[in-house]
Structure formats: C-alpha cells, structure tokens
Steps between C-alpha positions, in 0.01 A plus 500: 500500500204413723372175346214477751367841402547422129313169535211676676494757219475228235223319686289804590528693173551236224380160402850377407594162639802490728758251634612612844806299603797525736738290703383329820442757777434806273145555625281339231258355754486824698424693180221257402336522842502880486371504141203280583390746768509804274413386144190663350477258207285184503770260596564140603818323625584147392799274562622161365465305832255487786748615764618790280141602442416499874813699577408756232138519614398374156385186329679232295520544127340161428205558733422846372528420129362142538806357333511122467803297598745443216663724243333768288556448125479833310247493222369157607381525863154650552453651846242713675187290442482404867520859632170600659308818409598691815870443441463591133341830605791560735754422230327742265529776760862424593755782446811369676625146546788457745694175473726443800797257521533490120826304521272195536261598219518277194494645149205283393305598815539870411384433150195322641426812709544717186258274309229514767526876538476562128205264441301588811540877443422464126829663412671217315747723324625686808772350730348394832162628380611858571573426869807657651727230650755558781748211523682494836793274582861406445575252219819401676302354786294179494420399145192327355467125540394297195495128441704361209187378324337846522812669361502256206146613418569875501871541414412556130332826609747627761874554525486475878247447778510829695235762428719727279487223232117527478368590154289775661819663640664495155201686358474751791824526700452663841708796617787362704553669834756384753525579872867526582515615867557190714348534849553148643882517481732792572840341441603594144732198472219263591261676262758457219541134587124443493481668160764261363299205630180652366635518144708181501832685480686353797867409469681252726599800711133567596436131559801487737376806681155346559662172607678682784154485662500118488450372856467118502362490857267790465173304496390432859203581726628858542580579137324780318236418240608261230400587140491183292369380173227240549191464722604152610827639644315779678245265651773262619707775665201661666357166626838405640539839672160469659557137599813556703337762720395350836204739537135408437375515140200722437266476199369839392234479225417773256147617436432471127179656371362510150707440188868479602680214333773316686778585251452867592527457878761747620597269786396161634133417547609323817804670661700255711694705754698450817656735749848563359395443138674717238244700301487772239239777507290543184360845559635849572437661840207733459573683824696824545819324620537279189682236711481229232449448128420228254797268519611586855600185694492398867401235755160417643495584876135440588186361332147589608180445295496843338853630552861401442796655686808521278861577597641663192860441395582863584396435864158673498194305620168550323147363524311423183141399429343320209464701182280468196607448136233557240447339165324738263324511166445815302148623418373789294266732693269660242354750747842649581662409161795346681692173524507384862658205685250273672608257770402144415702317763703563814780318679548594871814371671803617691730676248792266551654192343766260632830643394785268560464490123286650215516452126678757286177548303311602815784731605448725198424852625638438848807646677733328745778624725642147516424184304649165408486426125478144371566543129616148423190397303390821328275400214351825367705776336516805730458294820851572634457873437160513674650321802810721526310825445278434804800590725591851599874431496757230430573492876151347555563218253581143598533218240420141595683379187749658268384655168660488157491702176216295357277570803591869513464568129165325457339832427133524413562772242834627386541879521585526131152361412310759705341795316728805466457772758391829348645837585300742712445735205369210286262381775365852545454533125305168486291612797409827334407332176292228673319758712387682186396175330314380809300821535421506129385140489285522807331830413443421135336177612270685741393742223451230236144437373601191304249273670212733438606548139515121452157470665348749256662324206343170608151661529503722193170379352313552828643853546371613163142451620534612861380863472441544876870517577628644176611823669662306785692283253619815332632626831684170559643522146624853574662377820686223319630749242617763748644234731709363210648846454556534874701174515726653237547797727583264790764333291648836398523618862660176615764533232600855610847537634442774756431554867139534603361274225324275752339799675371608156382144436311482831326834425392381154381163633296670769338734250430227245369256761261765635370569151434132412355420847250783465417409144431139584335551840279805419418456126562148384415269787154646583377406151661155511360431849152602385519273194635220722200538735253524218615185321572291812262204528315581182443208262495741205831662582731209593757597241495867601521407867812295442648788299425756774621273778835454329524869405424600861769264626762634254418865592524423869846356435599821326382703803723275710786539254496879513492504881791254495687721249477796738618293795783348300622844385493628859676195639755488220595866548510453877737205462721684251531799732526289816774273357688807365496668844572183705 
C-alpha cells in the first residue's frame, strides 16, 4: 500500500485529520517538504520548538497562537484575547494546519490550539474549529518536556503528556497512517535492532550486541562526531577540540536582520573556526553533483571572508558560501484569497557548526555514516533511539561508554500504546466515506442562505413596509427555497455508491451556480444597488441605508460563494481523478 499516495488523497479530497508517523528514516520530512510545495489548501506549518519550526519552514506553535507560558487548563484557561485582527482573519480562512515533530507536542498545548481555533472561527462545537490537522512525527522519538509542578496542575485532565492524550484527540481521533519503508538504513538486522530500541523491547542480547561497539579510547581529535545529551557537554568538547588546534582562530559573525530570536539560530551567531576544525554541514548541496547533505562532516581547510573550503570525510573538497535562513509569519492575502508566508527576519551565516560533538536533540532528522554515541546521561525517553537511528549501520557506531537495559528500554512510547494500524481496505473505505462527507459539507455550505434568512428575520417589521424591493425580496425568497431543495440533491448525489457520481455532482453544481449567479447579478443586485445609492447619505433614510448596505454585502458574499462552489467542484473532481490515476 502506498501510504504517501493515500495521505495525499486524504489531504486533497477530505477534511479528515491525520496522524502521519513512521520510524526514523522513513521519509516524513521529505514528504512534508513536497506537500508544502503542492498543497492547494490554505495551509500553515507549526512546530513545538524554534529550531524545528525553522527546519520545517514554519513557525512555532506558541508564537502563532499567542500561547502564554505555563499549562493550559481545559475549561478554565481563556485564550485568544491577545490575537490581533489580521491573525484572526487568517485563522478564520485556514483549511489545513500541519504540526511537525509532534512527539514533542504536549496534550494541553494541543487542547489550547483546539480552543483557539474553535473560538476564533466561531465554531465552538466542532473539533479544531473545522480545520483539518495533519500531525507529523514519531512518538517514539523525543518526548515532551514538562516540569513537575506543571504536571501536578494538569494531571487530573490527562492520562499522559503526549498529544494523543489531548481531550480534542479523544473527541476527534485522526486517521493513523504509518510510513514503513526505511530509507536511512538498509541492513535488516540493524533495522530490527532499532525497532526494539524504539519500542523499549530490548533484551540483554541486544544490549550486548550494541556494547560490542564500545571503544573506550574512541574520543580523540580524529574521532567522528559525538552525539551526547547536554549542551554543556557539547560546548566543552567543541571548545577543547578548537583549543588544541595550533592554527589561528577566526571569528565569523552572522548577519541577523529583522525578527529572528536567538533560540531559533540554526548555528552560532559568531562562528569560531580554525583550519583543521571538525564541522558539520547544515544544508543540502543545491548543485547538480549533490556532494554534501545536512549532517555531512569534514574538516575546515581554508577560511576567507565569504567562503570556506571543506575537506569532507569521504575525501571530496568543496567550497561553501554563506546561506540565508528565514523566519516567517503567515498572512492572509485578501486580494488572492490565499495564506502566504512572509519573511520577518533572516539569519545569514556559513551553514556549518562545530562538530566534534552535537546534542542528540539537534541531531534529529540528520544522517551519519559514523558517529560516537555518549548515552551515559540520557534524560528524556526516546533519546537513545534518536541517537542510534541517526546511523546508517551498526558498523558506523562507536560507544564512548557501555549501555544497559535501562538506557536502551527508555522508550518514549511503547509500541502497544500506539494506535492500531488499519488494513488497506479499511483505509480506502474511510477515504471514500470522508470524500463524500467533505464534498457534501463544503457544497451545502456554499449553497446555504442561512445568513440572509436570519437577516430577514431580524428586519421583519421594516420589510413589511419596504414596497420598493418587494419583488426583489420575493426573488431572494424563491432562491432560498430552491437552494434548500438543491442541497438535498447534493446530499443524495454524495451518498450514491456508483462510479461517475462526482462528474454528475460537478455538472449539477455548474448548472445551479450559473442559475443563482445570473439571478443575483442580473435581477436582484441592480435593485439593491439602486436602493443603496438612493438611501446613502440621506438623513431620512438612515435605517434603510443600513439595511441596503448589509443586504448588498450579504448578496456579494453569495456571488462569491457560488463562484467558489464551481471552483471547488472542479478542483475536487480533478483531485479525485488525478489521485486515482497517479
């Protein structure tokens, strides 16, 4: 079963929320990058941390949703009051929310997101305010961090801290989709070993196997990159490695422009380098030769103001220049009816960091041919798995200290607690049902006249004495009646169990939209516009002017709705056919 294709089908033709997971090295990041380039929905990407957000070309959860520090207490916390009008407009237009690195997403944080989406979009009774959510990540990797005091405050609401314990997830569980093809490793025995570490199912046999890679004298100036647990350890190792080099130290400053906070810097603001320093590249080679990738290591051979010469560990020599990382915010563009990223800050620096050592947290997503693992002080569940799974093979592993069962079985999320994988037939059945429900909901909403009907109910006494537009009001009333019948027809077509139903649906939507567009544009709006002009600015017709102004606005929205309905029907059918043929 092609999970990538199935995921794309769910995203493009339904509004069902999804949890896309998979072991380390199964292509989650690659999929996400491709999706962002091709999605037609109004979409934003968020992540729990600044570094994760920059890597995903998104924004942090807390900055986008204006979340305060501290826990969210369901039913007690009141959020959203500090969100400005522009962001509220964006949230109201949002169709797809992608949350990357969800292993680090706390349950109460997700419920805070759910609360803000519901209240801002005025859809308090609908999970996530009717926004489709795509959760991306592996719960067996780095888990959320929460202080003891915060957990004491929220443990009455949650059985656990990861996002699957959120109340919003219990109400609306996402479809569980798992990528199973591992690309980083090719050795089946190593893949099996990693899976046992991932799920906390190691026996002493696996521990003994890993400990065959213990090399007490492995750490020296020529050792491969050391993956360790704490920033203080990393800083000490890197500073020592730099200090013992006899070459001249160079200070290479980044150029920081606009809003780019220090915690999100992808590398040092001031890079201290020497000839001979061990470094790791932080970007992929954009050239045709693809000589290096994010995580590739080597030695600095030459330093000039705008260029570094690097001798890679595989023997190739490359020259690199400074590159730019961008921090973005999302804005809603009314003229194009789209959600767009807007750069608010940039960080320009050589895409390298000192790499005698890096933290396991910062290694997430990277791949190494060879590495030294220092797992003695692991403090977060899943840390050992993340470190081991960075390697392509067991032959590339060196341990600076021996491991034990406690270290190896400190799993972030036991396999038995993960959602059950569904069969291919069941997933296809869910997809088919969700496609029909999505089309029905969207199109019935476009053809609804509920706001106009409510408006007329609120102005009943005025309408009884407004003879000038009596015929026009009759036409509107006729439209509301026929449209109600048409939404019943939409529902019936969507429930059909036959091929070609969506082609039939598109034809009926096109015909109905054309009818209502002509009725409003040619027969109803001319009268309303004339009355609007006649009453505008007149002291004697203030009440009528307000009425006509609101009626004109509501009718213009219906014109927009019918055009949107036609476009949706075309796009929906195109996606159904395109995904079927792909």
